[in-house]
C-alpha beads as a LAMMPS data file, in Angstrom:
LAMMPS data file: protein, C-alpha beads

173 atoms
172 bonds

1 atom types
1 bond types

-500.0 500.0 xlo xhi
-500.0 500.0 ylo yhi
-500.0 500.0 zlo zhi

Masses

1 110.0

Atoms # bond

1 1 1 273.013 -470.180 -402.590
2 1 1 272.829 -472.727 -405.396
3 1 1 269.336 -474.024 -406.167
4 1 1 268.449 -477.317 -404.531
5 1 1 270.787 -476.791 -401.582
6 1 1 270.362 -475.781 -397.965
7 1 1 273.275 -474.256 -396.025
8 1 1 274.194 -476.246 -392.899
9 1 1 277.031 -474.065 -391.587
10 1 1 278.136 -470.508 -391.171
11 1 1 280.949 -469.326 -393.458
12 1 1 284.097 -471.444 -392.988
13 1 1 287.757 -470.761 -393.722
14 1 1 290.085 -473.666 -394.511
15 1 1 293.850 -473.172 -394.738
16 1 1 296.629 -475.469 -395.962
17 1 1 300.249 -475.429 -397.140
18 1 1 302.337 -477.670 -399.375
19 1 1 306.071 -477.512 -400.130
20 1 1 308.173 -479.103 -402.840
21 1 1 310.469 -481.873 -401.605
22 1 1 313.091 -480.642 -404.090
23 1 1 313.271 -477.798 -406.601
24 1 1 310.893 -478.041 -409.580
25 1 1 309.139 -481.165 -408.281
26 1 1 305.375 -481.597 -408.611
27 1 1 303.702 -482.096 -405.249
28 1 1 300.060 -482.410 -404.231
29 1 1 298.511 -482.355 -400.776
30 1 1 295.034 -483.558 -399.844
31 1 1 292.766 -481.200 -397.894
32 1 1 290.230 -483.308 -396.000
33 1 1 286.756 -481.741 -395.832
34 1 1 285.128 -484.533 -393.747
35 1 1 281.809 -484.166 -395.512
36 1 1 278.888 -486.406 -394.579
37 1 1 278.163 -487.947 -397.983
38 1 1 275.375 -490.125 -396.544
39 1 1 273.445 -486.913 -395.882
40 1 1 274.434 -485.533 -399.335
41 1 1 276.660 -482.839 -397.806
42 1 1 278.815 -480.685 -400.112
43 1 1 281.227 -477.785 -399.654
44 1 1 280.345 -474.609 -401.554
45 1 1 283.469 -472.552 -402.347
46 1 1 282.803 -468.811 -402.396
47 1 1 286.350 -467.439 -402.411
48 1 1 289.945 -468.638 -402.403
49 1 1 293.408 -467.185 -402.108
50 1 1 296.568 -468.941 -403.302
51 1 1 299.811 -467.452 -401.954
52 1 1 302.799 -468.852 -403.889
53 1 1 306.464 -468.293 -403.072
54 1 1 308.435 -466.032 -405.380
55 1 1 310.504 -467.930 -407.939
56 1 1 314.294 -467.679 -407.931
57 1 1 315.884 -465.060 -410.177
58 1 1 318.222 -466.843 -412.602
59 1 1 320.019 -465.004 -415.420
60 1 1 318.858 -465.941 -418.920
61 1 1 316.042 -468.202 -417.615
62 1 1 312.357 -467.767 -416.952
63 1 1 311.547 -469.131 -413.514
64 1 1 308.072 -469.877 -412.178
65 1 1 306.151 -471.040 -409.147
66 1 1 302.779 -472.494 -410.228
67 1 1 299.959 -473.695 -407.993
68 1 1 296.317 -474.749 -408.146
69 1 1 293.467 -475.956 -405.979
70 1 1 291.560 -478.855 -407.528
71 1 1 288.529 -480.936 -406.628
72 1 1 290.240 -484.193 -407.635
73 1 1 293.837 -485.390 -407.518
74 1 1 296.046 -484.270 -410.395
75 1 1 299.395 -485.348 -411.860
76 1 1 300.306 -481.751 -412.766
77 1 1 299.295 -478.271 -411.607
78 1 1 296.893 -477.603 -414.478
79 1 1 295.034 -474.344 -414.991
80 1 1 291.549 -472.895 -414.789
81 1 1 291.000 -474.394 -418.254
82 1 1 290.737 -477.777 -416.475
83 1 1 287.244 -478.464 -415.122
84 1 1 288.544 -479.859 -411.826
85 1 1 290.655 -476.759 -411.019
86 1 1 288.866 -474.253 -408.779
87 1 1 291.648 -471.674 -408.894
88 1 1 295.256 -471.251 -410.007
89 1 1 298.154 -468.909 -409.298
90 1 1 301.507 -468.339 -410.943
91 1 1 304.515 -466.132 -410.231
92 1 1 307.183 -465.727 -412.915
93 1 1 310.457 -463.900 -413.338
94 1 1 311.611 -463.393 -416.903
95 1 1 315.330 -462.678 -417.395
96 1 1 316.974 -462.209 -420.760
97 1 1 320.669 -462.459 -421.564
98 1 1 321.347 -458.770 -420.823
99 1 1 319.852 -458.857 -417.320
100 1 1 321.607 -459.635 -414.089
101 1 1 320.023 -462.353 -411.904
102 1 1 318.425 -459.681 -409.719
103 1 1 317.180 -457.622 -412.662
104 1 1 314.377 -459.827 -414.000
105 1 1 310.826 -458.729 -414.649
106 1 1 308.293 -460.272 -412.221
107 1 1 304.733 -461.286 -413.172
108 1 1 301.938 -462.498 -410.859
109 1 1 298.618 -464.135 -411.759
110 1 1 295.815 -465.592 -409.628
111 1 1 292.486 -466.762 -411.076
112 1 1 289.834 -466.433 -409.676
113 1 1 290.096 -464.586 -406.372
114 1 1 286.451 -464.328 -405.378
115 1 1 282.933 -464.969 -406.569
116 1 1 281.789 -462.455 -409.172
117 1 1 278.798 -460.393 -408.075
118 1 1 276.640 -462.154 -410.664
119 1 1 277.399 -465.613 -409.182
120 1 1 276.806 -467.293 -405.822
121 1 1 279.884 -469.507 -405.716
122 1 1 283.149 -470.510 -407.453
123 1 1 282.565 -474.231 -407.239
124 1 1 280.958 -477.095 -405.368
125 1 1 283.040 -479.919 -403.885
126 1 1 280.891 -483.033 -403.548
127 1 1 283.578 -485.498 -402.479
128 1 1 285.487 -485.484 -399.187
129 1 1 288.578 -483.631 -400.322
130 1 1 290.320 -480.975 -402.373
131 1 1 293.946 -480.982 -403.520
132 1 1 296.570 -478.253 -403.283
133 1 1 299.063 -478.625 -406.154
134 1 1 302.480 -477.003 -406.701
135 1 1 305.404 -477.133 -409.120
136 1 1 308.285 -474.780 -409.831
137 1 1 310.185 -474.241 -413.066
138 1 1 313.957 -473.561 -413.280
139 1 1 314.264 -472.744 -409.555
140 1 1 317.327 -473.613 -407.479
141 1 1 315.335 -473.889 -404.243
142 1 1 312.139 -475.736 -403.244
143 1 1 308.988 -473.576 -403.202
144 1 1 305.748 -473.548 -401.165
145 1 1 302.153 -472.471 -401.602
146 1 1 299.562 -471.568 -398.999
147 1 1 295.818 -471.544 -399.591
148 1 1 292.827 -470.153 -397.764
149 1 1 289.447 -471.369 -398.986
150 1 1 286.224 -469.639 -397.964
151 1 1 282.860 -471.345 -398.190
152 1 1 280.136 -473.197 -396.334
153 1 1 278.693 -476.674 -395.945
154 1 1 275.347 -477.417 -397.569
155 1 1 272.969 -480.337 -398.030
156 1 1 271.782 -481.185 -401.531
157 1 1 268.010 -481.663 -401.227
158 1 1 267.672 -484.075 -404.176
159 1 1 269.558 -487.399 -404.299
160 1 1 269.696 -487.384 -408.119
161 1 1 271.300 -483.925 -408.131
162 1 1 273.847 -485.065 -405.531
163 1 1 274.674 -488.160 -407.618
164 1 1 275.137 -485.973 -410.690
165 1 1 277.462 -483.614 -408.771
166 1 1 279.609 -486.513 -407.536
167 1 1 279.755 -488.155 -410.953
168 1 1 280.640 -484.868 -412.655
169 1 1 283.418 -484.203 -410.154
170 1 1 284.905 -487.693 -410.437
171 1 1 284.756 -487.661 -414.254
172 1 1 286.573 -484.294 -414.360
173 1 1 289.775 -485.929 -413.054

Bonds

1 1 1 2
2 1 2 3
3 1 3 4
4 1 4 5
5 1 5 6
6 1 6 7
7 1 7 8
8 1 8 9
9 1 9 10
10 1 10 11
11 1 11 12
12 1 12 13
13 1 13 14
14 1 14 15
15 1 15 16
16 1 16 17
17 1 17 18
18 1 18 19
19 1 19 20
20 1 20 21
21 1 21 22
22 1 22 23
23 1 23 24
24 1 24 25
25 1 25 26
26 1 26 27
27 1 27 28
28 1 28 29
29 1 29 30
30 1 30 31
31 1 31 32
32 1 32 33
33 1 33 34
34 1 34 35
35 1 35 36
36 1 36 37
37 1 37 38
38 1 38 39
39 1 39 40
40 1 40 41
41 1 41 42
42 1 42 43
43 1 43 44
44 1 44 45
45 1 45 46
46 1 46 47
47 1 47 48
48 1 48 49
49 1 49 50
50 1 50 51
51 1 51 52
52 1 52 53
53 1 53 54
54 1 54 55
55 1 55 56
56 1 56 57
57 1 57 58
58 1 58 59
59 1 59 60
60 1 60 61
61 1 61 62
62 1 62 63
63 1 63 64
64 1 64 65
65 1 65 66
66 1 66 67
67 1 67 68
68 1 68 69
69 1 69 70
70 1 70 71
71 1 71 72
72 1 72 73
73 1 73 74
74 1 74 75
75 1 75 76
76 1 76 77
77 1 77 78
78 1 78 79
79 1 79 80
80 1 80 81
81 1 81 82
82 1 82 83
83 1 83 84
84 1 84 85
85 1 85 86
86 1 86 87
87 1 87 88
88 1 88 89
89 1 89 90
90 1 90 91
91 1 91 92
92 1 92 93
93 1 93 94
94 1 94 95
95 1 95 96
96 1 96 97
97 1 97 98
98 1 98 99
99 1 99 100
100 1 100 101
101 1 101 102
102 1 102 103
103 1 103 104
104 1 104 105
105 1 105 106
106 1 106 107
107 1 107 108
108 1 108 109
109 1 109 110
110 1 110 111
111 1 111 112
112 1 112 113
113 1 113 114
114 1 114 115
115 1 115 116
116 1 116 117
117 1 117 118
118 1 118 119
119 1 119 120
120 1 120 121
121 1 121 122
122 1 122 123
123 1 123 124
124 1 124 125
125 1 125 126
126 1 126 127
127 1 127 128
128 1 128 129
129 1 129 130
130 1 130 131
131 1 131 132
132 1 132 133
133 1 133 134
134 1 134 135
135 1 135 136
136 1 136 137
137 1 137 138
138 1 138 139
139 1 139 140
140 1 140 141
141 1 141 142
142 1 142 143
143 1 143 144
144 1 144 145
145 1 145 146
146 1 146 147
147 1 147 148
148 1 148 149
149 1 149 150
150 1 150 151
151 1 151 152
152 1 152 153
153 1 153 154
154 1 154 155
155 1 155 156
156 1 156 157
157 1 157 158
158 1 158 159
159 1 159 160
160 1 160 161
161 1 161 162
162 1 162 163
163 1 163 164
164 1 164 165
165 1 165 166
166 1 166 167
167 1 167 168
168 1 168 169
169 1 169 170
170 1 170 171
171 1 171 172
172 1 172 173
C-alpha cells in the first residue's frame, strides 16, 4: 500500500470495452470510478489487462490495433512513455511484397501487465475516471479493445498529498 493511504475496499475488478466507429478511427471511452473526492478517495491500480482485436492481414502493409488505458482524456492512443498512460497494448501484422495477405508475421505487445514484485501498484487515479483508448492502422474493419483493471479504493490521509496527486494527474494530460 502506498504511504499515506488507507485501503477502504477489498480488491476490485473493473471491465470495459470500446470499439471503433469505423476502421482506423481514434476512439476513447470514459470509465467512471465514482470516487468520493470530498473524502480524498483514490483508486490504486495493481494490475491491468488490455485485450485488443487482431489487426487485418493486408498484403504489402503493416496493420496494427493499438490501445491504452489513461488517467486523463487523450486525443491519441499514446504509449507508456506518456505520464498519463497506465498501460498500453499493440498487435501488429507485418506483410512485405512477397507475402500473401494471410502470410504476415504477427507481433503482440502489452506493457505493463502487473505490478512488479518490488512495487505496490502500477498507478493511482485521483480523479473520477480513466479512459480506454483505441486506434487501428491500415485495417479494413473496425476494431475493439477490452480492459480489466484490478485495484482497490483508498483514502489519502493528508489533504496536501491528495491535492498534489490531483494536480499531477490533471497536468499530465
